[in-house]
C-alpha positions in Angstrom: -16.8 18.4 -8.6 -13.1 18.9 -8.6 -12.9 17.1 -5.2 -15.0 14.2 -6.4 -12.8 13.9 -9.5 -9.7 13.6 -7.4 -11.4 11.3 -5.0 -12.6 8.9 -7.7 -9.0 8.8 -9.2 -7.8 8.0 -5.7 -10.1 5.0 -5.4 -8.7 3.6 -8.7 -5.2 4.2 -7.7 -5.6 2.4 -4.4 -7.1 -0.5 -6.3 -3.8 -1.1 -7.9 -2.3 -2.6 -4.7 -4.5 -5.6 -4.7 -5.9 -5.7 -8.1 -3.5 -8.4 -9.4 -3.9 -10.6 -6.3 -6.5 -12.9 -7.5 -4.8 -13.3 -10.9 -1.4 -14.2 -9.8 -1.7 -18.1 -10.1 -3.6 -17.6 -13.4 -0.8 -15.4 -14.9 1.8 -18.0 -13.7 0.0 -21.0 -15.4 -0.7 -19.1 -18.7 2.8 -17.6 -19.1 4.5 -20.6 -17.6 6.2 -18.6 -14.8 7.1 -19.6 -11.2 5.6 -18.0 -8.1 8.8 -16.1 -7.4 8.8 -14.8 -11.1 5.1 -13.7 -10.7 5.7 -12.1 -7.4 8.1 -9.8 -9.3 4.8 -7.9 -10.3 4.8 -6.6 -6.7 8.6 -6.2 -6.3 9.0 -3.9 -9.4 5.9 -1.9 -8.5 7.1 -1.3 -4.9 10.7 -0.8 -5.7 10.0 2.0 -8.1 7.5 3.5 -5.6 10.3 3.5 -3.0 12.7 5.4 -5.2 10.1 7.7 -6.7 9.2 8.8 -3.1 12.4 10.7 -3.1 11.5 12.8 -6.1 7.7 13.3 -5.7 8.3 16.5 -3.7 10.7 17.8 -6.3 8.2 17.2 -9.1 5.2 18.4 -7.4 6.8 21.7 -6.4 7.9 22.3 -10.1 4.7 21.1 -11.9 2.2 21.9 -9.3 -0.4 19.6 -7.8 -2.6 19.4 -11.0 0.4 18.8 -13.3 1.8 16.1 -11.0 -1.7 14.5 -10.6 -2.1 14.4 -14.6 1.4 13.1 -15.0 0.9 10.2 -12.7 -2.5 9.4 -14.2 -1.2 9.4 -17.7 1.8 7.1 -16.7 -0.6 4.6 -15.1 -2.9 4.6 -18.1 0.0 3.9 -20.4 1.6 1.2 -18.3 -1.6 -0.6 -17.2 -2.6 -0.9 -20.9 0.9 -2.1 -21.9 0.7 -4.7 -19.1 -2.5 -6.0 -20.4 -1.1 -6.2 -23.8 2.1 -8.1 -22.6 3.2 -11.4 -23.8 5.6 -12.5 -21.2 6.1 -12.3 -17.4 9.1 -10.1 -17.9 7.1 -7.6 -19.9 4.4 -7.4 -17.2 7.1 -6.9 -14.5 8.6 -4.0 -16.4 5.1 -2.4 -17.0 4.2 -2.7 -13.4 7.3 -0.9 -12.5 6.1 2.1 -14.7 2.8 1.7 -13.1 4.5 2.2 -9.7 6.1 5.4 -10.9 2.7 6.8 -11.9 1.1 5.8 -8.6 3.8 7.4 -6.6 3.3 10.8 -8.4 -0.4 10.5 -8.0 -1.0 9.4 -4.3 1.8 11.8 -2.9 -0.2 14.8 -4.4 -3.9 13.8 -4.2 -4.5 14.7 -0.6 -3.0 18.1 -1.0 -5.1 18.7 -4.0 -8.3 17.7 -2.2 -7.4 20.1 0.7 -6.6 23.0 -1.7 -9.9 22.8 -3.6 -12.3 21.5 -1.0 -14.8 23.7 0.9 -15.0 21.5 4.1 -11.6 22.1 5.4 -8.6 19.7 6.1 -10.6 17.3 8.4 -13.3 16.7 5.8 -10.7 16.3 3.0 -8.7 13.7 5.1 -12.2 11.8 5.8 -12.8 11.7 2.0 -9.3 10.7 1.3 -9.5 7.7 3.8 -12.9 6.7 2.3 -11.3 6.5 -1.1 -8.5 4.5 0.4 -10.8 1.9 2.1 -12.9 1.6 -0.9 -10.0 1.1 -3.4 -8.2 -1.4 -1.0 -11.4 -3.5 -0.6 -12.8 -3.3 -4.1 -9.6 -3.8 -6.0 -9.2 -7.6 -5.4 -12.9 -8.1 -6.1 -12.7 -6.2 -9.4 -9.5 -8.1 -10.2 -11.1 -11.4 -9.5 -14.2 -10.6 -11.6 -12.3 -9.4 -14.6 -9.6 -12.0 -14.1 -12.2 -14.7 -14.2 -12.7 -13.7 -17.9 -9.0 -13.1 -18.7 -5.9 -12.4 -16.8 -5.7 -9.2 -19.0 -9.0 -8.0 -17.9 -8.0 -6.2 -14.7 -5.1 -4.3 -16.6 -7.5 -3.1 -19.2 -10.1 -2.2 -16.6 -7.7 0.1 -14.8 -6.7 1.6 -18.1 -10.3 2.5 -18.9 -11.0 3.9 -15.3 -7.9 5.9 -15.1 -8.4 7.4 -18.5 -11.8 8.6 -17.3 -10.1 9.9 -14.1 -7.5 11.7 -16.3 -10.2 13.5 -18.2 -12.2 14.5 -15.1 -9.1 15.8 -13.3 -8.0 17.7 -16.4 -11.4 19.3 -16.9 -12.7 19.9 -13.3 -9.6 20.6 -11.1 -8.9 24.2 -11.0 -7.6 26.9 -8.6 -5.0 24.8 -7.0 -2.4 27.2 -5.6 1.3 26.8 -6.7 3.8 25.5 -4.0 5.4 28.3 -1.8 8.8 26.7 -2.0 10.7 23.9 -3.7 12.0 20.8 -2.0 15.1 18.7 -3.0 15.8 15.0 -3.3 18.1 15.4 -0.2 15.3 16.5 2.2 13.8 13.0 2.8 17.4 11.6 3.1 18.3 14.3 5.7 15.1 13.6 7.6 16.2 9.9 8.2 19.0 11.4 10.5 16.3 11.6 13.2 16.5 8.3 15.0 12.9 8.3 15.7 12.0 8.5 12.0 14.6 5.9 11.1 13.3 3.5 13.8 9.8 3.8 12.5 10.9 3.2 8.8 13.1 0.1 9.7 10.1 -1.2 11.8 7.8 -0.8 8.8 10.4 -2.3 6.4 10.3 -5.5 8.6 6.5 -5.4 9.2 6.0 -5.4 5.4 7.5 -8.9 5.2 4.3 -10.0 6.9 2.0 -7.7 5.2 3.1 -8.7 1.6 3.4 -12.3 2.5 -0.3 -12.3 3.1 -1.1 -10.0 0.3 1.1 -11.4 -2.5 1.7 -15.2 -1.6 -1.5 -16.4 -0.2 -3.2 -17.0 -3.6 -0.7 -19.9 -4.0 -1.8 -21.7 -0.8 -5.6 -21.4 -2.0 -5.0 -23.4 -5.3 -8.7 -24.5 -5.2 -10.1 -21.1 -5.5 -10.9 -19.4 -8.7 -9.8 -15.9 -9.4 -13.4 -14.8 -8.4 -13.2 -16.8 -5.2 -9.7 -15.1 -4.4 -11.3 -11.8 -5.1 -13.9 -12.3 -2.4 -11.4 -13.6 0.1 -9.3 -10.4 -0.3 -12.3 -8.3 -0.5 -13.2 -9.4 3.1 -9.6 -8.8 4.0 -9.8 -5.3 2.6 -13.1 -4.3 4.2 -11.8 -5.3 7.7 -8.6 -3.5 7.0 -10.4 -0.3 5.9 -12.9 -0.4 8.7 -10.4 -1.1 11.3 -8.1 1.6 10.1 -10.7 4.4 10.1 -13.0 3.5 13.0 -11.2 1.1 15.5 -7.6 2.3 15.5 -8.3 5.9 16.7 -10.3 4.5 19.7 -7.5 2.1 20.7 -5.0 4.7 20.3 -6.9 7.2 22.5 -7.3 4.6 25.2 -4.0 2.6 25.3 -1.5 5.0 23.5 0.2 4.8 20.0 3.2 2.7 21.0 1.5 0.3 23.3 -1.2 -0.5 20.8 1.2 -1.0 18.0 3.2 -3.4 20.1 -0.1 -5.5 20.6 -1.0 -5.3 16.9 2.5 -6.5 15.9 2.3 -9.5 18.2 -1.2 -10.4 16.9 0.0 -10.1 13.2 3.0 -12.3 13.9 0.7 -14.9 15.6 -1.7 -14.8 12.7 1.1 -15.3 10.3 2.4 -18.3 12.4 -1.0 -19.8 12.4 -1.3 -19.6 8.7 2.1 -21.2 8.4 1.2 -24.2 10.5 -2.2 -24.7 8.8 -1.1 -23.6 5.3 -2.7 -27.0 4.0 -6.0 -26.2 5.5 -7.9 -23.9 3.2 -10.7 -23.0 5.6 -8.1 -21.9 8.3 -6.0 -19.8 5.8 -9.1 -18.0 4.6 -10.4 -17.0 8.1 -6.9 -16.0 9.4 -6.3 -13.9 6.3 -9.6 -12.1 6.7 -9.1 -11.6 10.5 -5.5 -10.3 9.8 -6.9 -7.4 7.8 -8.2 -5.8 11.0 -4.8 -6.1 12.7 -3.1 -4.8 9.6 -5.5 -1.8 9.4 -5.1 -0.8 12.9 -1.4 -1.0 12.8 -1.3 1.0 9.5 -3.0 3.9 11.0 -1.1 3.8 14.3 2.3 3.8 12.5 1.3 6.5 10.0 0.2 8.7 13.0 3.4 8.0 14.7 5.5 8.8 11.7 3.7 12.1 11.4 4.9 13.0 15.0 8.3 11.1 14.8 10.6 13.8 13.6 10.6 17.7 13.6 10.3 18.0 9.8 7.5 18.9 7.4 5.0 16.1 7.2 5.3 15.4 3.4 9.0 15.1 3.9 8.6 12.8 6.8 6.1 10.6 4.8 8.4 10.5 1.8 11.4 9.5 3.9 9.5 6.8 5.8 7.9 5.5 2.5 11.2 5.2 0.9 12.5 2.9 3.6 9.4 0.7 4.1 8.8 0.1 0.3 12.2 -1.6 0.3 10.6 -4.3 2.4 7.5 -4.3 0.2 9.7 -4.9 -2.8 11.8 -7.8 -1.2 9.0 -9.6 0.6 6.8 -10.9 -2.2 9.7 -12.2 -4.3 11.3 -13.8 -1.3 8.0 -15.4 -0.3 7.7 -17.0 -3.7 11.2 -18.2 -3.7 10.9 -19.7 -0.2 7.6 -21.4 -1.1 9.2 -23.1 -4.2 12.4 -24.1 -2.6 11.1 -25.5 0.7 7.2 -25.5 1.3 4.2 -23.1 1.5 4.6 -23.1 5.3 8.0 -21.4 5.2 7.1 -17.9 3.8 4.6 -17.3 6.6 7.2 -18.3 9.3 9.6 -15.7 7.7 6.9 -13.3 7.5 6.1 -13.7 11.3 9.8 -13.5 12.1 10.0 -10.2 10.1 7.1 -8.8 12.0 8.6 -9.9 15.2 12.0 -8.3 14.4 10.0 -5.1 13.6 8.6 -5.3 17.2 12.1 -5.6 18.6 13.3 -2.6 16.6 10.4 -0.6 18.0 11.0 -1.6 21.6 14.8 -0.9 21.3 14.1 2.6 19.8 11.4 3.4 22.2 13.3 6.1 23.9 13.5 8.1 20.7 9.8 7.7 20.3 8.7 8.9 23.8 7.4 12.2 22.2 4.8 10.4 20.2 1.5 11.3 21.9 -0.7 8.8 23.6 -3.5 9.9 21.6 -3.8 11.0 17.9 -3.2 14.7 17.2 -3.2 13.9 13.5 -6.2 12.6 11.5 -5.2 9.1 10.3 -3.9 9.3 6.8 -3.4 6.4 4.5 -0.2 4.4 4.9 0.6 4.8 1.3 0.3 8.6 1.5 
């Protein structure tokens, strides 16, 4: 029961990534905000996540897994409710920042808690964690679109209610989690970036996220004829392909062609997909198909990159993950705002061209740093773990 309580909370936490996607245009219209202002919902969320990754280890080794999980859940409940009650775009942006802090505490600790209290071993825990990730990413936009069709406040209040239930379940059912054996410091992830291999992967992911978040955060603005519910279905399809490809397709491609070679191919495909959307940004049918298909490319790349990160540097995996996430979330914070700004100043085509350029530069960084990545195995020796972990 403790495992299922944490897994349920994981699903809700991962919903937060795409939950607001279908209601972005609605928020802009009702609060009289420009696209670049609305995109700050992603920017504040990811910027705080980036900084918080440096302190999640410090917090979890002092409060313990259960204390950190409950702290993260409580923060999400408070700030998602406040976001739903907000009266201006600036207030929502600020409350989304608080939401990002809670999410960082939660997701950085959830897998370790499942492993600690589960009876099926690490492999089974990872499978459950990945299932929660896939379900959250795919269902988040659908739920957001359904509740958003009633009111833009609906998705925020929905998360509040679900996370409150998760908080109670974890508080009551999660027991027997051992205390951490040693404490970490804020400097540990920074020191890990001295390894060129890990820094290369982080910079590549920072640039790659310009493509990822252009699709996720800006696409609702090039589909103006779709309702919040319709946008929810589009990103539901995107999320399903992302989850399925991440869990089932990526390991097979990785074992056959190797981590780096397959990553090169996925980055090329993602850049081409973004360029296609840029060219046909005025054709709603092409945009919808290209966005959904890109979910598969993004899912495969997410798993490949994460596996590579876990093998990239001779440091503990949580430290490597924190260092890598700190760098890549910087790109996640900048990309949505920049896409909104470029779309307003120039045309809806330009954000996708810039996203394609960012992904292409990420490929160049990976190729230039390939000598430092030769030790990354041709097949996965680590079960794929969610990119956000």
